[in-house]
N, C-alpha and C positions, 0 to 999 in steps of 0.2 A: 719167553724168559729172557732175561738179560744175558748177553754173552759173558761167560765167566772170564774174569781177568787172571785166572790161575796161571795160564801159560806165561803171561808177562811177569807176574809176581815171582814165580819160581825162578825165572831167568835172572831177575834182579838179585834175588837172595843167593843163588848159586855163585854169581859173580862176587858178591860181597863176602860170602863165606870163604871164598878162595883167597881173600886178602883185600881186594878192592875191586870196584867195578872198572870197566875199561877206561872210563873217563878219569879215574883216580888211581894211578899206578901204585902197586904195592911197594912198600918200603919197610925194611926191618926196623924194629924199635925194641931194643932190649929192655928198656924200662917198662914199656907197656906189657911185654910178655911176662916179665917178673910180677907186675901188678895182677895180671890175670891168674898166674899161678898162685899167688898169695891169697887172692880173693876166694879161692875155693874153701878156705877155712871158714870164712863167713857164711858162704852158701851151705856148707855141710851142716852148720848149726841149725839151718832151717829145713834139713832133711833132703838136701839135694845130693844125689849119688854122684860118685866119680864118673860113672858111665854117662849120665845126663850132662855133666859139666864138660866132659871131653867132646861129646857130640856137639854141644852148643858152640864150642870154640875151635873145633877142628878147622885148620887152615887159616884161622884169624891170627895174624902175627903182628898187626900194627893197628893204631887207631884209625878211625875214618876221618880224614882231614875235612871233608865237606860238613861233617857234624860240627866240628869246632868253628868252621867258618860261619855257619848259620847261627851257632850259639853266640858268637861275637857280634854278628850283625843283627842286632835287635834295636833298631832306631826308635827313639822316643818321639812320638808325634801325636797330635790330637786330630782325630778324624771326626768331622762334623757328622752328626747322626744321619742327616739325609744322604751324605755320600756313602756312609756305611750301609744303609738300607738299599741304596741304589745298586750296590754291587752284589747284594744278596737276595733282594726281593725285586724281581724284574720280569719282563715277559718271558725270558728264557727259563728261569728257575720255576716260574709258575706253570708254564706249559709242560716242562719236563716232569714236574711233580704230578700233574694230572695224568700224563702218559704213564708214569710209574704206578700211579694209583689204579689205573685200569689194568695194567699188565700184571700187577701183584694183588689184585682185588681179594682173592680167596685167602692169601697169606695175611694180608692186612686185617681182614675181617676177623680171622681167627685170633690174631694177636690182640685186637681191640676187645674182643669178647673176653679173653682170658685175663688181660691186665687192666682193662678199663681205661686205656689211654687212646685218645683220638688218633685215627690213622693219619690224619692230615698233620698232626704235630710230629709224628714219627717221620713222615716224609720230609717235613721242613728241617728236622735235625739231620736227616740223611743228606739233604742238599747242602746244609751249612758245613757239615763235617767232611764230606768227600765228593761233593758235586754228583750225588747219586752213584757213587762208586767210580766215577771217571778218573779220580786221582790215582786209583789202584792200577791203572794202565800206564801211568807216567813213570817209567822205570828210572828216569833221571831224578825223580823226587823221592824214591823209596830207599830205605836204609835197612840193613840187616840189624834187627833190634838188639840182640845181645852185644854185637859190636858197637852199635851206637851208644848204648847205655854204659858199656865198659869204657868207651872213649870219654864220656862225660865224667864218669866216676874217677877216672885216672887223671884227666887233664883240665877239668873245669871246676875250680874250687867252689864257685858259687852254687853249682848244681850237684856237687858230688854226693851229698847225703841223699837227695832225691833220686839220683841216678842209681846209686847202690841199692836202695830199697826197691826200685823198679826192676833192677836186674835180677834180684832174688825172686821177685814175683814172676818175671819172664821165664826163669829157669823152672819154676814150679809148673807153669803152663806147659812147657816142653815135656817135663817129666810126666804130666798127666796124660800125654798122648793126644791131646785135642788138635795139635798142629805139629807138623814136622819142623825141624830147624830150618830147612830150606825154604819154608813158606812163611816164616815169622818175619815179615817186613813191616815197616811203619815209618813214621815221621822221624826227623832227626832227634826228637825228644822222647820217642818211644810210643807215640799214640798209634793205635793199630786198627786196621780193618775199615769196613764201610762206615762204621759209626765212631771210629777214632777213640778207642778206649786205651788208657794207659794200663799196664799190666796189673796193678793193684785193683783198679776198678773192674777189670775183666774178672779177676778172681772173685770179687764180691758180687757181680751181677750177671755174668755170662750165662746164657741159656741155650740148650740144645732144642731148638724149635722144630727142626726138620726130622728129628727122631733117628738120626744116623749114628748116635752114640758119641758125637763130637760137638763141642761148642766152638764153632768155626765162624768167627765174624769177618774173616778175610774172603771166604769163598761162598758162604751161605747167606743169602739175603734174609731168609727167615730168622736165622740165628742172630744176625746183626740187629735187625729191627726189634726182635723180641728182647734182646739184651738192653737196648735203649729203653724199651717200655718197662722192663723190670727195674731199671735204675729209677725211673720216675715213680713207679708204683711204690717201691720200697722207701722212697723219700717222702711219700704222703700225697701223691697225685689224687685229686678229687674228681672222680668220674662224673661226667655230665656237666662239668662247670667249665667256663671259659678261662682264659688267662688274664682277661681284663677288658676294658672298654675305652675306646677313644672318646674324648669329651671336649666340648667347646667350653672354655673357661670364661667366667665373668671377668670384667676389667681388672678386678683386684685378685684374681684367682691365684697368681703366682705366690702370694703371701702364705698360702697353705701348702706349698710344695713340701713333700716329705711327711705330711701328716696322714694319719689313718682314721677313717670314719666309715660309717655305714653308707651304702649307696643312697639311701633315703636322705641322710644328712648332707651328702654332697649335692643332691638335687635341690635341697632347701637352700643351699648357699649359692645356687644359680648355675651349677654345672649341668650340662645337658648333652646328650649324644647328638652327633650331626644329624640334621634334618628334624630335630625336635623330638626324636624318639626318647622314651623314658628308659629307666634302668629296671630290669627285672630283678627279683630277689632283693628287695630293698634293704633287708636286714644283713646282707652279706657285706663284709668289711673290705675296704680297698684303700690302697695308698696312692696318693697323687704324685705323679712324676711328670715333669715337663722337660724332656731331653733337648728340645730345641729352644729353650728359653721362654720368656713370658709371651713372646709373639708367635710361638709355635703351637702345635697341637698339644693338648693335655691328655694324659692317660691315667685311668683309675685301675690300678693293678691289684688283682685278686690273688688268692693263695697260689694258684697254679703258675703264675708268673714267677714266683719265688722258688717253686719246685723246678722249673726249667733252669733256673740259675744254679741248681745243684749239678747240672751238667756242665755249665760254664758260668763262672761267677761274674757275669757282665750284664749290666742292664741293656746295653746295645744288642748283645747276643740274644737275650731272652725276648726282647721286643721284636727282633728280626724273625725269630722262630714263630712267635705268635702271629705276626702280620702275614708271613709267608703261609703259615698253616691256614689262616682265614682265606687268603687268596686261592689256595689250592682247593679248599672246600667250597668256594664260590660265594663267600660272604662279602668279598671286596676287601680293599686294603685301607690305607689311611686316607680319609676324605679331605682333610684340611691340608693346605699347602704349607710346606716348611718355609721358614724365613731364609730362603736362599739369597745370595747376592743378586743385586739387580741385573736382569737380563740372563740369569743362569737357566739352564734347561733342567726339567725334571727327568726321571729315568725313562719314561715313555717317549719323551721328546728326543732323548739321546738315541734311542733305538730308531726313531723316525729319521733322525739326521743321518745315521749310518745307512739306513735302508735307501733313502733317496739318493745319497751320494753314490751308492753301489748301482742303483738303477740308471744313474746318469753317466756311469763309467769312470768315476773319479776314485772309487774305493773298492779294493778287492779283499779286504780283511773279513773277520768274523763280525756278525751282527750281534753284539753282546752288551752294548751300552757303555763299554769302557772306552773312553776317549783318550787313546794313547797316541804315539807318534804317527802311526798309520792313518788314523782318523784326522789328525791335524794336518798331515801332508795332503790328504784328500780335500780338506777345507781350503788349504792354500791354493791347490790346483783349481778348485772351483772358483775362488775369488779372482784368480788371474784370468780365467776364461770369461768370467762375467764382468771383468773390468772393475772389480771392487778393491778397496784398500782396507787396511787394518790388519790386526793380528789374526792368525789362524786359530781362533778360539770358538768353542761350541756355545754360541750365544743365541738369544731369541732373534736378533737381527739377522744373523747368518741363516738360521733355519727359515725365517720368513723369505729371505732372498732365494733360498733353494726351492721353497714351495712355489715361488713365482717364476722360476727359471724355465724357459722353453727352448 
């Protein structure tokens, strides 16, 4: 069994409920305290008792400044699809997913039988949402949910309506007794537990899979995975069907992007699976997406791809879930190369780069495929030792030099 993060989660929540965590000193805020007092009128209309409300806000006298900081710092940028997938579908997430598949085999099999959702899809979502629960051990990244949502409702005009709706839902969860106030931790925006449900989604889909009388997505892996499966099932998941197919597009294939046809019709237009494999279930309809542009892989997305988007309304997210699920299940990932800049490394090469640098004594960081300052410093140290010039960048030339180095 996975070691429960309960001890860490409770510690974080206790600190927050007392006013602020150690890294964020408490400070009095009369306006916030008045807002909290006034908001009870709204909560009471939804059936929240004074006892529940007092319990939720006991010791909370000020907003959480780290919530406002994170809310403000939402930079707008475009991430290339290959970089997005590299960070989410890589040797680490695949190996960890297979480890979790073996460790929780009975639980996953039971959930799959009951809800009809592939275990590998649930594992991929678990990975995407909380790194298989690892995020729940990071106390510096956890927030006491009622305080976080009250902070947004009080001080963030753009998110105030959302935050107030979620705060009422969070209070309903506390009132139900599924979780104690001290355990209700989550992201700065209120996403909670192993599978990162916002409070309203929790109320709609949460499941008590372990039979202990509580729907606990924070500490019960069966509850968290079953809750994710229930969301997909209730949104129309088709059991026994895939999320889509990678396809090799004909030279004029991009002209059809966004169109929906049967798989047989796509085949007739010259679309084929890598290796020349045909498409099963030719009458099944699929939409063409080419996230890497005309020179990148094509994907024919079937119904379940769009069901995954009910979890997170992002094509990149749903594609990452599908590809990671296939990798965990042993079907393989994307066969065609993405149109990366000349000389750029793919994710497996990034892992190889870090591994070889560590073996040579230049790198002491994590082997995770993320080329940050530590990896670049290691590249620079290698180049200096090998008598090479140029920027310390993860390129094909650098990797080839490392492979040859003795």
